[in-house]
C-alpha positions as CSV (number, residue, x, y, z in Angstrom):
1,X,-23.6,126.7,46.1
2,X,-20.4,126.3,44.2
3,X,-18.8,122.9,45.0
4,X,-16.2,123.1,42.2
5,X,-12.7,122.2,43.5
6,X,-9.7,123.1,41.5
7,X,-6.5,121.1,42.1
8,X,-3.3,123.1,42.2
9,X,-0.2,122.2,40.2
10,X,3.2,123.8,40.1
11,X,6.1,122.9,37.8
12,X,9.6,124.3,37.9
13,X,11.4,125.1,34.7
14,X,14.8,126.7,34.1
15,X,15.3,129.5,31.6
16,X,18.7,131.2,31.2
17,X,19.7,130.8,34.8
18,X,16.3,131.8,36.1
19,X,13.9,129.3,37.8
20,X,10.3,129.7,36.7
21,X,7.5,128.2,38.8
22,X,4.5,127.8,36.6
23,X,1.4,127.5,38.7
24,X,-2.1,126.2,37.6
25,X,-5.3,126.4,39.6
26,X,-6.2,127.9,43.0
27,X,-3.5,128.9,45.5
28,X,-5.1,128.0,48.9
29,X,-4.2,125.7,51.8
30,X,-4.3,122.6,49.5
31,X,-1.5,124.2,47.4
32,X,1.0,124.1,50.2
33,X,2.8,120.8,49.3
34,X,3.0,121.4,45.6
35,X,4.1,125.0,45.9
36,X,6.8,124.2,48.5
37,X,8.0,121.3,46.4
38,X,8.2,123.5,43.3
39,X,10.1,126.1,45.3
40,X,12.6,123.5,46.6
41,X,13.1,122.3,43.0
42,X,13.7,125.9,42.0
43,X,16.3,126.5,44.7
44,X,18.2,123.3,43.6
45,X,18.8,125.1,40.2
46,X,20.8,127.8,42.1
47,X,19.0,130.5,40.0
48,X,19.9,134.1,39.7
49,X,16.2,134.7,40.5
50,X,12.9,132.9,40.9
51,X,9.8,133.8,38.9
52,X,6.4,133.0,40.1
53,X,4.2,132.7,37.0
54,X,0.5,133.4,37.8
55,X,-0.8,133.3,34.2
56,X,-2.8,130.1,34.9
57,X,-3.8,130.9,38.5
58,X,-7.6,131.2,38.9
59,X,-7.8,132.3,42.5
60,X,-5.7,133.1,45.6
61,X,-7.2,133.2,49.0
62,X,-5.7,134.5,52.3
63,X,-4.0,131.2,53.0
64,X,-2.5,131.3,49.5
65,X,-1.2,134.8,50.2
66,X,0.4,133.4,53.4
67,X,2.0,130.6,51.3
68,X,3.5,133.2,49.0
69,X,4.8,135.2,52.0
70,X,6.4,132.0,53.1
71,X,8.2,131.6,49.8
72,X,9.3,135.2,50.0
73,X,10.8,134.5,53.4
74,X,12.7,131.5,52.0
75,X,13.9,133.5,49.0
76,X,15.1,136.4,51.1
77,X,17.0,134.1,53.5
78,X,18.7,132.6,50.4
79,X,19.3,136.0,48.8
80,X,17.4,135.0,45.7
81,X,15.2,137.8,44.2
82,X,11.5,136.8,43.7
83,X,9.5,138.1,40.8
84,X,5.7,137.7,40.1
85,X,4.6,137.7,36.5
86,X,1.1,137.7,34.9
87,X,-0.8,138.8,38.0
88,X,-4.3,140.0,37.2
89,X,-5.1,143.6,38.1
90,X,-7.1,142.4,41.1
91,X,-4.1,140.4,42.5
92,X,-1.7,143.3,41.7
93,X,-3.8,145.4,43.9
94,X,-3.8,142.8,46.7
95,X,0.0,142.5,46.4
96,X,0.1,146.3,46.8
97,X,-2.3,146.5,49.7
98,X,-0.6,143.7,51.6
99,X,2.8,145.3,50.7
100,X,4.0,142.1,49.1
101,X,4.9,144.4,46.1
102,X,7.5,146.1,48.3
103,X,9.4,142.8,48.4
104,X,8.5,140.9,45.2
105,X,9.1,142.5,41.9
106,X,6.0,142.5,39.8
107,X,6.2,142.4,36.0
């Protein structure tokens, strides 16, 4: 049985008018507070767009997908484009199957 727990961290950085949320670890129910705090920090920068950087994300479960959908809803309400970068092939496919890719640009 795998009892490994991975903490989640999210840090917001500003690059040329774009907010970048760098995420590390597993996006699951325990990521809720850190992810929403990072998103709020990103909105405070009044960015032209927000980038979700998945390069250091190990795992996303269904609750994590729901958290990303929540960020998408906030971004759409604020008219801020949301872009996902460095998704693995597996998660690109999940974003396509769930139709998240219809609403989030994937680079």
